[in-house]
Structure formats: C-alpha cells, structure tokens
TORDO-398602 format. One record per residue: residue in one letter; x, y, z of N, C-alpha, C in turn. Coordinates in pm, whole numbers. Layout:
PT  type      nu      nv      nw     cau     cav     caw      cu      cv      cw
PT     a       X       Y       Z       X       Y       Z       X       Y       Z
...
END
This chain:
PT  type      nu      nv      nw     cau     cav     caw      cu      cv      cw
PT     m     703   -4273    2333     740   -4244    2174     587   -4261    2152
PT     s     597   -4104    2029     451   -4094    1951     393   -4235    1841
PT     n     305   -4216    1838     281   -4295    1761     368   -4274    1565
PT     i     361   -4124    1532     418   -4040    1433     546   -4056    1458
PT     e     627   -4086    1555     781   -4125    1549     762   -4286    1534
PT     q     642   -4342    1587     676   -4480    1567     701   -4515    1419
PT     q     603   -4446    1330     554   -4473    1188     662   -4427    1082
PT     q     788   -4322    1164     899   -4223    1079     990   -4360    1091
PT     k    1038   -4393     983    1148   -4541     925    1310   -4477     920
PT     f    1391   -4477     991    1489   -4397     939    1605   -4528     923
PT     d    1700   -4469     857    1811   -4571     836    1932   -4592     911
PT     v    1934   -4709    1012    1970   -4722    1106    2106   -4711    1069
PT     a    2199   -4753     983    2339   -4708     971    2378   -4522     988
PT     t    2267   -4477     905    2335   -4311     891    2249   -4233    1002
PT     g    2139   -4280    1050    2074   -4211    1138    1947   -4109    1046
PT     e    1948   -4124     927    1873   -4069     816    1721   -4118     842
PT     l    1618   -3972     857    1498   -4031     786    1491   -4072     655
PT     r    1412   -4182     642    1396   -4225     516    1206   -4204     436
PT     n    1157   -4211     533    1019   -4215     518     913   -4105     604
PT     w     854   -4023     570     756   -3941     638     645   -3969     678
PT     q     599   -3986     774     507   -4095     844     465   -4190     852
PT     g     541   -4259     805     482   -4370     730     410   -4355     639
PT     r     385   -4214     534     342   -4239     429     317   -4351     298
PT     k     276   -4357     200     309   -4448      82     350   -4383     -25
PT     e     308   -4247     -50     343   -4170    -159     432   -4161    -188
PT     w     522   -4138    -301     647   -4159    -330     710   -4026    -284
PT     f     663   -3951    -242     710   -3795    -269     773   -3778    -113
PT     f     725   -3895     -26     713   -3889     137     840   -3999     133
PT     n     931   -4047      22     966   -4200      79    1121   -4134      -5
PT     r    1236   -4101      52    1368   -4062      23    1418   -4180     -64
PT     n    1411   -4262     -91    1421   -4377    -191    1413   -4354    -336
PT     d    1299   -4232    -310    1239   -4200    -452    1269   -4056    -471
PT     t    1250   -3981    -389    1292   -3843    -403    1443   -3834    -386
PT     d    1511   -3885    -369    1656   -3888    -373    1679   -3850    -502
PT     h    1676   -3942    -616    1677   -3926    -806    1586   -3895    -872
PT     y    1520   -3795    -784    1409   -3723    -846    1491   -3657   -1000
PT     e    1604   -3525    -952    1650   -3466   -1101    1758   -3518   -1096
PT     d    1770   -3644   -1144    1828   -3724   -1166    1761   -3815   -1298
PT     y    1612   -3835   -1274    1563   -3868   -1376    1522   -3775   -1514
PT     y    1536   -3632   -1454    1508   -3581   -1534    1628   -3479   -1645
PT     e    1734   -3574   -1560    1869   -3525   -1637    1879   -3628   -1743
PT     g    1808   -3785   -1680    1875   -3881   -1739    1748   -3894   -1883
PT     p    1669   -4031   -1882    1571   -4052   -1935    1467   -3955   -1989
PT     y    1417   -3873   -1924    1348   -3770   -1929    1389   -3643   -2014
PT     k    1493   -3641   -1964    1528   -3492   -2074    1474   -3462   -2193
PT     r    1481   -3512   -2272    1421   -3497   -2414    1245   -3462   -2409
PT     q    1188   -3539   -2324     999   -3519   -2271    1034   -3364   -2214
PT     e    1134   -3343   -2106    1113   -3192   -2086    1115   -3118   -2144
PT     v    1185   -3096   -2219    1216   -2992   -2311    1117   -2939   -2363
PT     w    1007   -3097   -2459     882   -3052   -2519     771   -3009   -2403
PT     q     787   -3072   -2287     701   -3010   -2196     683   -2842   -2131
PT     k     836   -2835   -2144     821   -2714   -2126     776   -2593   -2236
PT     k     801   -2652   -2375     776   -2564   -2504     638   -2533   -2465
PT     t     572   -2649   -2438     401   -2687   -2471     381   -2591   -2335
PT     l     417   -2602   -2242     385   -2466   -2097     390   -2344   -2139
PT     e     489   -2318   -2244     544   -2166   -2216     430   -2101   -2349
PT     q     400   -2185   -2424     332   -2160   -2516     105   -2140   -2485
PT     l     115   -2195   -2364      -2   -2177   -2341     -17   -2046   -2241
PT     i      91   -2047   -2118      74   -1912   -2027     132   -1791   -2099
PT     k     170   -1832   -2223     244   -1645   -2247      64   -1615   -2347
PT     k      16   -1661   -2397    -129   -1630   -2445    -213   -1553   -2343
PT     d    -168   -1557   -2212    -191   -1473   -2108    -141   -1368   -2104
PT     t    -104   -1262   -2136     -12   -1153   -2091     -47   -1096   -1994
PT     r    -115   -1143   -1900    -143   -1007   -1756     -43   -1109   -1642
PT     v      -7   -1214   -1697      83   -1266   -1601     236   -1265   -1600
PT     n     268   -1250   -1479     414   -1202   -1431     436   -1248   -1283
PT     t     357   -1278   -1258     395   -1365   -1098     326   -1500   -1109
PT     l     366   -1619   -1023     329   -1730   -1003     357   -1810    -944
PT     l     269   -1908    -867     290   -1968    -761     261   -2106    -823
PT     e     390   -2203    -808     351   -2355    -854     361   -2431    -720
PT     f     220   -2524    -733     214   -2598    -590     221   -2746    -662
PT     g     315   -2835    -509     375   -2976    -611     495   -2913    -655
PT     c     581   -2796    -634     695   -2774    -699     789   -2883    -668
PT     g     785   -2963    -574     897   -3054    -558    1083   -3054    -553
PT     t    1149   -3034    -603    1284   -2989    -600    1327   -2849    -666
PT     t    1188   -2794    -693    1166   -2672    -804    1249   -2697    -966
PT     r    1217   -2808   -1036    1266   -2882   -1126    1210   -2752   -1244
PT     f    1067   -2711   -1195     992   -2615   -1318    1020   -2502   -1254
PT     t    1000   -2462   -1090     988   -2322   -1091    1118   -2261   -1110
PT     r    1217   -2293   -1138    1345   -2244   -1185    1336   -2191   -1298
PT     w    1244   -2291   -1393    1230   -2264   -1577    1151   -2124   -1591
PT     w    1047   -2136   -1491     957   -2007   -1532    1036   -1853   -1484
PT     h    1128   -1827   -1439    1246   -1754   -1428    1239   -1706   -1559
PT     e    1331   -1839   -1640    1370   -1838   -1727    1317   -1745   -1864
PT     i    1166   -1770   -1862    1074   -1732   -1939     992   -1619   -1901
PT     g    1051   -1554   -1799     997   -1418   -1755     919   -1447   -1653
PT     i     853   -1537   -1557     767   -1526   -1464     839   -1526   -1330
PT     e     794   -1427   -1284     872   -1396   -1123     763   -1581   -1065
PT     a     825   -1659    -999     811   -1750    -954     838   -1810    -799
PT     t     744   -1849    -745     729   -1931    -581     681   -2048    -598
PT     g     718   -2124    -506     704   -2236    -484     598   -2314    -363
PT     g     562   -2423    -380     485   -2474    -273     491   -2620    -313
PT     d     529   -2681    -135     490   -2849    -193     494   -2899     -15
PT     i     417   -3028     -18     391   -3026      99     453   -3166     123
PT     s     574   -3207      55     715   -3304      59     842   -3197     174
PT     p     846   -3234     300    1019   -3231     326    1082   -3246     246
PT     f    1113   -3374     197    1216   -3406     146    1257   -3339     -52
PT     m    1150   -3303     -66    1152   -3255    -209    1225   -3150    -154
PT     l    1127   -3034     -62    1178   -2872     -68    1339   -2875     -14
PT     a    1351   -3000     114    1488   -3010     106    1607   -3001       0
PT     q    1574   -3047     -99    1663   -3043    -204    1617   -2905    -270
PT     g    1501   -2820    -315    1478   -2699    -332    1535   -2620    -283
PT     v    1573   -2594    -172    1552   -2476     -95    1743   -2469    -139
PT     h    1834   -2551    -235    1965   -2555    -214    1965   -2550    -415
PT     l    1857   -2540    -471    1863   -2535    -619    1798   -2403    -671
PT     f    1711   -2321    -531    1603   -2223    -645    1640   -2112    -557
PT     d    1699   -2010    -585    1713   -1887    -538    1552   -1806    -521
PT     g    1490   -1845    -439    1348   -1771    -434    1266   -1831    -328
PT     d    1151   -1782    -322    1069   -1817    -194     995   -1975    -217
PT     l    1011   -2021    -113     960   -2189    -120     847   -2166      52
PT     v     755   -2277      29     670   -2285     151     613   -2392     148
PT     l     650   -2478     264     594   -2580     327     452   -2622     325
PT     a     366   -2657     261     236   -2654     265      88   -2752     191
PT     d      30   -2727     206     -70   -2844     165    -170   -2763      51
PT     s    -189   -2827     -67    -227   -2765    -182    -373   -2734    -158
PT     h    -433   -2835     -51    -575   -2812     -48    -634   -2696      20
PT     h    -519   -2658     107    -561   -2523     212    -430   -2445     164
PT     m    -428   -2376      96    -294   -2306     -15    -277   -2169     156
PT     p    -187   -2115     183    -135   -2021     308    -139   -1901     223
PT     f    -206   -1839     164    -212   -1711      96    -338   -1619      50
PT     k    -324   -1510      63    -456   -1452      39    -490   -1490     -99
PT     d    -643   -1411    -126    -699   -1430    -243    -599   -1332    -313
PT     h    -572   -1407    -473    -527   -1350    -575    -385   -1285    -559
PT     s    -324   -1335    -480    -167   -1333    -389     -86   -1316    -555
PT     f    -121   -1397    -609     -22   -1420    -787    -105   -1403    -910
PT     d     -81   -1415   -1004    -129   -1394   -1123    -176   -1516   -1194
PT     a     -97   -1584   -1141    -124   -1772   -1207     -77   -1828   -1082
PT     l    -133   -1991   -1119    -121   -2080   -1013     -89   -2189   -1118
PT     a      23   -2291   -1107     100   -2383   -1196      61   -2546   -1124
PT     f      49   -2615   -1196      63   -2763   -1105     123   -2853   -1252
PT     v     237   -2922   -1178     352   -2974   -1295     353   -3118   -1283
PT     t     270   -3203   -1329     251   -3343   -1257     232   -3412   -1118
PT     t     173   -3316   -1082     131   -3333    -948       7   -3309    -919
PT     f     -64   -3260    -974    -242   -3244   -1000    -295   -3386    -979
PT     e    -210   -3532   -1014    -263   -3647   -1042    -276   -3668    -881
PT     y    -177   -3666    -793    -186   -3679    -676    -308   -3685    -558
PT     y    -359   -3560    -622    -468   -3484    -494    -532   -3536    -460
PT     k    -631   -3565    -372    -716   -3654    -305    -868   -3551    -339
PT     d    -835   -3471    -310    -982   -3384    -326    -984   -3268    -480
PT     p    -950   -3317    -584    -901   -3208    -658    -952   -3101    -720
PT     v   -1081   -3116    -646   -1194   -3028    -670   -1179   -2870    -569
PT     a   -1145   -2892    -500   -1111   -2846    -364    -983   -2752    -413
PT     v    -859   -2816    -430    -770   -2772    -515    -724   -2650    -658
PT     i    -886   -2721    -711    -895   -2608    -835    -947   -2510    -728
PT     r   -1046   -2508    -675   -1108   -2375    -627   -1020   -2312    -529
PT     e    -922   -2382    -501    -803   -2286    -375    -743   -2204    -534
PT     a    -680   -2283    -622    -595   -2202    -701    -695   -2063    -793
PT     a    -836   -2123    -810    -891   -1987    -865    -841   -1887    -767
PT     r    -835   -1874    -631    -935   -1805    -561    -780   -1732    -525
PT     v    -605   -1816    -515    -522   -1756    -511    -458   -1679    -637
PT     g    -458   -1752    -767    -430   -1738    -873    -546   -1613    -943
PT     k    -538   -1518    -992    -590   -1410   -1022    -618   -1440   -1205
PT     y    -563   -1455   -1259    -604   -1457   -1352    -599   -1601   -1445
PT     s    -495   -1696   -1413    -483   -1819   -1538    -433   -1948   -1402
PT     i    -464   -2051   -1469    -436   -2176   -1385    -303   -2239   -1494
PT     i    -232   -2310   -1507    -157   -2387   -1617    -140   -2525   -1515
PT     m    -135   -2631   -1599    -142   -2750   -1598     -62   -2821   -1663
PT     g      47   -2916   -1626      75   -3005   -1674      69   -3134   -1607
PT     m      26   -3222   -1739     -62   -3318   -1687      14   -3485   -1767
PT     m      20   -3543   -1656      38   -3727   -1745     -85   -3740   -1800
PT     n     -78   -3811   -1955    -239   -3794   -1986    -275   -3930   -1930
PT     k    -355   -3983   -1938    -453   -4113   -1932    -450   -4168   -2084
PT     n    -450   -4070   -2180    -470   -4163   -2307    -314   -4160   -2387
PT     t    -235   -4293   -2342     -96   -4314   -2383    -105   -4495   -2388
PT     p     -18   -4499   -2448      -8   -4660   -2454     101   -4667   -2322
PT     k     137   -4612   -2261     265   -4593   -2192     171   -4645   -2063
PT     l       6   -4566   -2026     -13   -4621   -1908     -50   -4789   -1893
PT     i     -58   -4884   -1956     -34   -4971   -1953      82   -5053   -1873
PT     r     176   -5001   -1907     312   -4995   -1868     276   -4977   -1722
PT     r     249   -4844   -1719     282   -4749   -1552     204   -4852   -1481
PT     r      90   -4918   -1507      -4   -5031   -1417      49   -5122   -1399
PT     v     156   -5189   -1519     191   -5311   -1472     299   -5292   -1420
PT     q     396   -5209   -1422     535   -5154   -1329     449   -5127   -1183
PT     q     378   -5068   -1152     280   -5018   -1010     235   -5201    -980
PT     a     232   -5244   -1055     136   -5384    -969     244   -5478    -920
PT     f     358   -5493   -1000     504   -5511    -945     608   -5452    -859
PT     n     548   -5351    -839     643   -5243    -738     771   -5197    -806
PT     k     711   -5204    -910     860   -5140   -1016     863   -5007   -1006
PT     n     774   -4946   -1016     776   -4774   -1024     656   -4735    -904
PT     n     708   -4663    -824     635   -4616    -680     584   -4438    -729
PT     y     617   -4413    -853     599   -4299    -892     404   -4269    -930
PT     y     406   -4390    -965     247   -4397    -989     172   -4482    -954
PT     v     198   -4519    -801      61   -4589    -666     -45   -4522    -653
PT     t      12   -4387    -641    -137   -4349    -603    -183   -4199    -677
PT     a    -121   -4204    -825    -176   -4101    -944    -316   -4164    -982
PT     n    -424   -4048   -1024    -496   -4046   -1082    -474   -4003   -1250
PT     f    -493   -4081   -1319    -439   -3996   -1471    -555   -3927   -1525
PT     y    -575   -3800   -1590    -660   -3774   -1640    -644   -3737   -1827
PT     t    -794   -3679   -1876    -762   -3638   -2035    -756   -3527   -2007
PT     p    -763   -3460   -2152    -842   -3343   -2128    -981   -3306   -2078
PT     k   -1038   -3456   -2168   -1158   -3400   -2148   -1231   -3427   -2000
PT     t   -1187   -3513   -1891   -1193   -3534   -1784   -1154   -3438   -1690
PT     l   -1055   -3343   -1730   -1025   -3252   -1632   -1106   -3139   -1695
PT     k   -1166   -3117   -1775   -1215   -3011   -1822   -1376   -3028   -1760
PT     e   -1436   -3135   -1733   -1541   -3170   -1620   -1536   -3137   -1504
PT     l   -1400   -3173   -1436   -1377   -3136   -1351   -1381   -2998   -1325
PT     v   -1271   -2910   -1400   -1342   -2785   -1370   -1442   -2709   -1367
PT     a   -1547   -2738   -1436   -1685   -2720   -1478   -1729   -2722   -1276
PT     k   -1711   -2850   -1275   -1751   -2888   -1145   -1722   -2824   -1057
PT     a   -1617   -2747   -1025   -1547   -2701    -920   -1582   -2564    -971
PT     l   -1601   -2478   -1066   -1604   -2363   -1076   -1741   -2339   -1191
PT     p   -1839   -2345   -1105   -1937   -2337   -1182   -2022   -2195   -1250
PT     d   -1967   -2109   -1132   -2026   -1956   -1146   -1877   -1844   -1210
PT     r   -1784   -1931   -1282   -1683   -1830   -1342   -1745   -1856   -1472
PT     d   -1598   -1737   -1491   -1628   -1730   -1653   -1460   -1741   -1728
PT     y   -1456   -1828   -1776   -1320   -1902   -1846   -1313   -1899   -1941
PT     t   -1191   -1975   -2000   -1188   -2060   -2148   -1054   -2133   -2096
PT     i   -1066   -2252   -2184    -995   -2342   -2183    -927   -2346   -2305
PT     s    -772   -2366   -2293    -682   -2407   -2404    -610   -2503   -2355
PT     w    -562   -2625   -2459    -483   -2723   -2425    -375   -2776   -2546
PT     n    -273   -2873   -2565    -200   -2911   -2623    -143   -3023   -2596
PT     a    -118   -3158   -2648     -44   -3248   -2610      61   -3275   -2638
PT     t     145   -3300   -2582     279   -3358   -2631     357   -3506   -2578
PT     g     451   -3560   -2542     520   -3674   -2514     477   -3798   -2627
PT     l     482   -3750   -2765     495   -3846   -2849     632   -3896   -2851
PT     p     578   -4063   -2973     721   -4110   -2976     845   -4001   -3045
PT     k     994   -4026   -3046    1057   -3914   -3103    1019   -3971   -3244
PT     w     986   -4065   -3331     981   -4103   -3520     849   -4015   -3512
PT     f     746   -3993   -3481     648   -3930   -3496     657   -3823   -3550
PT     p     604   -3775   -3650     586   -3691   -3785     578   -3511   -3709
PT     t     499   -3537   -3591     535   -3405   -3479     509   -3458   -3322
PT     q     542   -3355   -3299     575   -3369   -3118     434   -3263   -3052
PT     q     357   -3177   -3147     258   -3179   -3057     149   -3162   -3142
PT     w      30   -3147   -3088     -90   -3164   -3146    -235   -3131   -3077
PT     q    -335   -3100   -3154    -467   -3091   -3051    -521   -3216   -3046
PT     v    -458   -3349   -3072    -534   -3450   -3023    -491   -3523   -2886
PT     p    -567   -3572   -2798    -629   -3602   -2703    -509   -3746   -2637
PT     y    -403   -3750   -2735    -346   -3862   -2729    -153   -3821   -2688
PT     g    -109   -3900   -2620      33   -3853   -2580      29   -3862   -2473
PT     d     227   -3888   -2359     213   -3893   -2259     177   -3788   -2188
PT     f     156   -3705   -2255     181   -3554   -2177      52   -3471   -2256
PT     f      35   -3374   -2142     -95   -3267   -2233     -28   -3164   -2138
PT     g     -44   -2997   -2206     -48   -2863   -2096    -215   -2840   -2110
PT     f    -264   -2792   -2004    -354   -2764   -2013    -397   -2621   -1915
PT     h    -439   -2495   -1996    -478   -2347   -1944    -586   -2345   -1912
PT     i    -641   -2244   -1771    -755   -2237   -1746    -757   -2056   -1771
PT     q    -812   -1943   -1831    -783   -1818   -1847    -935   -1774   -1795
PT     l    -824   -1709   -1674    -993   -1671   -1590   -1042   -1569   -1680
PT     n   -1157   -1523   -1653   -1187   -1375   -1740   -1275   -1286   -1715
PT     d   -1298   -1318   -1571   -1408   -1267   -1510   -1344   -1150   -1397
PT     v   -1163   -1163   -1377   -1159   -1054   -1309   -1081    -895   -1379
END
C-alpha cells in the first residue's frame, strides 16, 4: 500500500472516502464539504445577497468582460450565478469533493486543477474570479500572476475581510476546533491586498476598485468605501491590453 493510500481516510461502514491524502484543509474533508451548500442556504443567505451585489457592481465596470474563469469555484455556488448576470463562466478547483457536487449543480465546464498552475493558455478568458478562496493560497503572488496571464482584462475577488469584529470569533473557533473553515486561512484587507498586487504585477498598468459589505443588519448602510466589514469585493482592471 502506498503512502497516499495509507493517508486516505475511509468511513468503515460505507467505504466512502472522507479525507483526501490526509490534508488538513477543510476543502479536502467531506465532513465540511458535504455541508457547504447548506451553509449558504441557511445562516449565510443574507450575506450572500450583498456579496453578489458588490461583486456585480465591480465586474460590470469593465464592459469588456463576457467570459470568466472562477478558480476555487467549489460547489459552483457563485459560478452558477455569473451566468445570471450575463457572464459565461467556467470553474476550476483543487478539491475533488467540492467538484463532485459542482458537476451535478452546474451546467458548464469544470476543471480539477491547482490555481498556482492554471491549465489554460494566455488570455483564455476575459476575467479571473476568486470568491472566498484566495485566502487559502500558499503563494498568492504566483496566483495573481497566473490570473493576469489567463485573464485578459480583469481579476475580481470576493474576500473575507481581516478588518471585522468577527475576526476574534473566527480565531477563537479555530483555537477550539469549532470551525475548520478558518484553520489554514490568511485574511486580507483592501490595503494589504493592494500591496500584494503591486508585488505581483510591478510592470502592469491596472486600476483597482473595491467596496466593503458584510455589515450588521441594523447598520444604516450595507456597502461602503470604508475598509471594515466581514467581506469586501476587489477588482483589478488591466489597462495595458
């Protein structure tokens, strides 16, 4: 038996593969991935509405975008939605568990691949999208460069914001093994993400715009140009093509 086979974790009763190669990330653990869609249909439904509004407002600023590749598409929760706003979307993800759900939910093309090495030619799509997945990349600079290579005009990101009171709750949950979604996550702010883009694309001409949401229901606004809130949309428009 190979080392990989020894690392695989099966449910003895059903013979189902529950963990991929012994990896710690939640998206390789079926105890987490099996409930991903339920989470959006339940406690996260209201937040999803405002996240989509924010992303749509940003991506629609670039009228050149008609096709899009979403990496880290997971179960295709947002990949399906891009079509609703008139953008032809393709999905990519590294998790076989997430894509196994996506193929039953999404009537479009999907690829199992690593975002650090996207299996596409230069400028294969008008835009690249990352929705609450960029936080898990080991080499984010390399991923941004790949996105700028494969996406011709735009890069759109939906990010879990580091500037939120819920950061404390996230870390406490992580410490007590109560929320596997944040164990390997690296949270950003608009400022730190801008710095990362500058490092990744020093010779490119681009324009950045962003908007924050994920604010309390009682708050007088649900979107603002202040870097605080649970979520922010971040758009990189490439001007030199």
